[in-house]
Structures are given as C-alpha cells and as structure tokens.
N, C-alpha and C positions, 0 to 999 in steps of 0.2 A: 310598798303601798301601790305603785304603779301596776304590778302585777294583779293585786286583788282588786283594783278598780277595773282592769280589763276582763278579769274573770267575772265579776259582777255585772258588767255591761253585756257580756255574751250570754250570761244566764238569763238576763232580763229579756234580751232579744229573743232568745230560744223560748221562754215562756210567752212572750208575747205572740210569737208565730204559733205555738201550740194552741194558745187560747183562741186565735183567730180561726184556726182550723176547727177547733171544737165547737165554734159558734155556726159552723156550716150547716145549713145553708143560710146566708144573711138576707136573702131576698128570693124572688121567685126563680124557679128553675125552669129552664126552657127545653122542651123534648123536641128535637128536630127530627122530623120524619121525611126521609128522601123520596116521597111519593105524595100523590093526590089522595084526599080522604077516601076511605074505603078498602084500601089495601091492607095486607096482613099487619105491617109495622103500625099503621095508623090506628087499626082496630086495638091492637095490643096496647099501644100507648094509652088510648083513651080508657080502656079497661083498668089500667093500672094508676092513672093519674090521681084519682082521688084517694086511693089507698095511701099512695107516696106522700101526698099532701097531709094526710092525717098522721103518718108516721113521723115526717120531718118537720112539720109545723110551718110549712110554706106552700104556696100553690106550685104545682107542676103543670106548666102551660104547654099544651101540645101546639107545634107550628109545623105546618106542612110546607115542604120546600121541594116541589118536583122538578124535573129537569134532568135531561141527558141520562136517564137510567141511574139516577142518585148522585152523579158527579157534581151537580150544583151544590146540593146539600153537603157533600162531604168537603168540598173545597171551601164551604162558608164555615164549617164547623172547625176545621184545622187552624183557622186564623183567629179563633176566639181566645181570650185568657184562659189558662188551665187551672181554673179554680172550681170546676164542678158544677158552675151554674148554666153551662149549656152542655146538654148531652145529645148524643146521637143514637137513634135506633137504627142502625145500619144493618142490612141483611147481606147475605152472600152475594147478592147481585150487586148491591152498591159497592162493596168492598172487593172481594175476591174476584168475581167475574168481570168487573170493570178493569182491574189490573191485568187479567189474563187476556182481554179482548185488546187493550190498549196499554202495552208496556211503558209508553211515554207519557202516561196520565201524571198529572202534577202532585198526586199524593201516593202514599203507600201505607197500608194499615199498620205495619209493624214499625213504621218510622214516624208517622206523623199523627198517630193516634195513641191515647191511653186507652187499652183494652180492658174493660172493667169485668164483664161476665157475659156468657151466652145467657139467653133468656129462654127461647123456645126453638123447637125444630119443627119444619113445616114439610113433611114427606110428600111425595107425589105417588099416583098409583097408575099402572098401565091398564087402560081400557081399550076395547075394541067394540065394534059394531057387532051385534049379534049375528049378522049375516056372514061374518068372517068364519070360515070352518076351522076354528081353533078354540077348544074348550079349555085349554090349559096354556101355561107359558112355554112348555116343551113343544106343544103342537103349534104355537104361535112361531117359534124359532124354527121349526122344521118347515113350515109353510113359507116363512120368509126366505129360508135357504133355497127352496125350491123355486122361488120366483125373485132373484136378485134384481133390486131397484124397482120392483113393481108395487109392492105393499107400501101404501102411503102412511106417514106418521106425521100428525099435525103437532104444531107447538103454538105457544103464546107469542111468538116472535123470533127473529134470529137473535141468538145470544142469550135467550131466556133459559130459565133453569130447566125448562121442559126440553128444549133444543139440547142442551148440553147432557141432560140425563139420556136423551135418545142416542147422543152419539157415544156416550160411555158404555151404554148397554149394548148397542150394535157392534162396537168393538169386541166386548167381552163375548157376545154370542156369535161372533163371525157372521153377521147378515148384513145386507145392504138394504136400507130402507129408503123410500124417497120422502125427504123432508118437505113439509109445506107449512110456511109460517103464517100465522094469523094475528089480528090485532087483539091481543088480550086472550085470557082464559076462557071467558064466556063464548067467544066466536070459535075458539079450539073445539070445545064441547059440542057446540051447535053442529060443527062439521063432521064429528065423530057420529053424533046421533043420526044425521041425515045420510050417512054412508058417503059423504063427499071424500073423506079420507076414512081408511080402515081402523086407525089406530091413534092413541096420543097418550102421553103422560100428562096427568092433570091433578091439581090439588083436589083433596078429598071432599070439600063442601060443594064445589061445582058439579060433582058427579054422583054424590051419595044417593039423592033420590031416584036419579035414572038407574042407579045399580039396583036398588030396592025393587023398582018397577020392572026390572028385567029389560030396560030399554038399551041398557050397556052391560058388557061383560067384563068383569074386573079379573086380572090375571095374576098381579103381584103388586106388592108396596116397595119403594125405592131404599128403605131404610134397613139396618140390621135387625131392629126389633118391630114387631107388629104393632099397629095402632089401636088405641083404645077406641077409636072411632069406628073402626072396621076389623075387630079382632079376629074374624074368619078369614081375613085376606093373608096369604102367606108372603114372606119375605122372598125376593129374588135369591138371597143367599140360601134360604132353605131349599130352594129349588134347583139348586147346583151352582149358582153363581156366588161362589164363597167370596165373602168380603164386600160385596156390592153394597154401596152405601152412599147415596147421593140425595141431598136435601138443602132446602134453603134453611139456613140458621140465622135468627134474628138475634143481635146481640146488643150489649150496651157499650158505648164508646165516648171519649170526650178528646179534646185536643191534647197532645203530647204534653206530659208534664204534670198531671194532677198529682198533688201529695198522696202518698200511700194511705194515710188514715182517712182521707175523704174517698179514696176507692174503697177501702174496707168498709166504710159506713154505707156507700151506695150498694156494692155487693150484697150485704146483709139485708139492707132495705127492700131492694128488688126481690131478693130470694124470699122474703117472709111475704111480701105482697102476692107473689106468684102462687104460693102455696095456700093462699086463702081459699076455703071450699068453693065459694061463688066463682071465683077466678078460675079455678082449676076446672070447673064444670063448663064454664063458657069456653075455655081454650080447647076442651075436648070436642064440644060441638062444632068448633072452626077447624078441627083437624089439625090442631098444634099440640105438640108433645114438649113437656117440660125438658129443658136442656140446661138448666142453671147448674153449675157445678164448680164455681169459683173462678177466680182470675187466672190462675196458672193453667188450669185446664182449657180456658178459653183461649189463651195465647197459643197453646199447642194446637187447638183446633184450628184457628185462623191459619196457622202455618199450613196445615194438611188441606184446608180449603183452597189456598193459594196453589198448592201443588196440583190438587185435583182438578181444578177448572183450567189451570195452564195446560194440563195434559190433555183435557177435553178439547180445548181450542186447537191444539196440536193435531189432534185427530182429524180435524175439520180443515186442515191445511193452513193453518194459522190464521184463519178469518172466519167470521161467522155470517157473512152475507150469502 
C-alpha cells in the first residue's frame, strides 16, 4: 500500500508539473533587449512581438535595457526565474564579444543561459571610398600591403563587430590597417563617405543607398553566403579567403534551467514567426539573414562565436582599446 501511495504521489506530481508547463505562458512574456531602441535586436523584437502574442495567446512585451555593451541586460536576465517568461535577444556582442573582451565578466553564455535558438545573422560589407585605387578585394589587399599602417579602416567603436571583423580579415590578408574608431555605425559611414578614412566594415542598410549611388564601392561581404539584400556582392571566401565568416548573430536566450518542453515551444514559435512572408521581407530590407536552425545548432554556434572573438581579441594584443 505504501509503495502504491508513493507511486501515485509521484505520478500526480509529474502530471502537475507537465500541466504547468503545458500552460506556458501563464502571463506576459518579457523580451529583454540589450540596447536602446533602434538597434538590430530591438527592431527584430518589435517585428516579432505581435506574431508571438498571436501564437502564444499572451503579450510579448519588448523592454530595452541598454548599458555596458549588453552586460547590464545579460546580468539582469540570468537572475530571473527559468520559466520562459523572461527572454533575452542577445547578439554576438552582448554574449561572445563581451566574454572575449572581459574574461572576468560575471556571466558566461554556456553556463548561465538557456540557449534556445539563433534568429538572424547580420553580415557586414567592406566598403571603400571611390577615391581609393582599388576596384576589387584583391586590389585593396595589394594596396594595403604596399602601404603598411597607412590605409585607415573605420569602425563603430573599439570592440565592435566592425573592429573585430577588421582584425580577423587583416590577419588573414596579412595587412596592417590603421584602425579609427567612431561612435556608432552612422558616424563610421559618414567618415568613409567623406574620405576621412579609406575603408570600413559596415552593416548593409547603412551603406546600401550610397553603394547604389556610386558614393561607396563595396568589395565583399563577411559571411560564407551572399546576402539577398546585395546578391551581386561576393563573399570574402569566394575571393580567396576560404572559410572567412564573421557576422553578428542575434539569438534567443533565457536564464539557465528552462524546461526542455518550453524551450521546444519557444524554438518552434519563433521559427514560425520568422518565416512569415512579411517578416522575411522586412528582415531582407534590414540586411538580416535567417539563421534559425534549432537549439542544438545554436549551442554549437555560440561555442564557435566564443572561439572566434577570443581569437580576434588575441590578434589585438588581448585588448580592444
């Protein structure tokens, strides 16, 4: 009798837990964005919020939490209950780059987060001022090799994806570029347009119109696949830099310990929302490429991201200042 009573109690407990998880979400879901309004994670979250609310039957509320390059938001998220009601749209900067730049940071993506799925990849393109005598990537590399330390390459700031992409490419190409950091992508593009710097890696939307107008020359894209936004632009890999693949990936995370069934529901819900025709069209206009491929794939990617940016920071002598 005692055994049957214990077995029944355990069964009831298991059913109660399962029913609780099936009821997810039981209230509004918070989407924490590690940046001010207007950045890529913020724009993506606001695009998806209504689709997710319709799919899950609860509001998905976007909350911006800028500060310290995403550290403030990340530290807040890891302290929340692991029940799937607080989600984080962290990108490569907020996760992998922060860890690479500051190994003593208080969180680690593989330890303190439930990694749910990648969402989108945001590649950069290498652009030069038309006055630069280089019509191709190969000519740009040859020019830089002939003038070590003289060609200036702007970025959106020390430790930004633009800065680290420059470092990785310069190492692969065996060139020495003069890094000039600016306060954000808009200032970077303005500097290349004016000729204040000769080159820079930039997000596609910031330079698309200038490229079409002939005010900037684009040499390559930073990912292994060409972008639907600029399909005519070759990849660096196509041009001889095999395996070159550097981009910001925006993914979905939560505090460590979210139950597997909730993770599966979130992964499926976000995957469906991302593939809605109107969302896909808006993403393409913003230079975003679909990167959703499931939880296991995302965990592998984060591991690679951590290795990629740790190596990039090492190329810079262990610091990004």
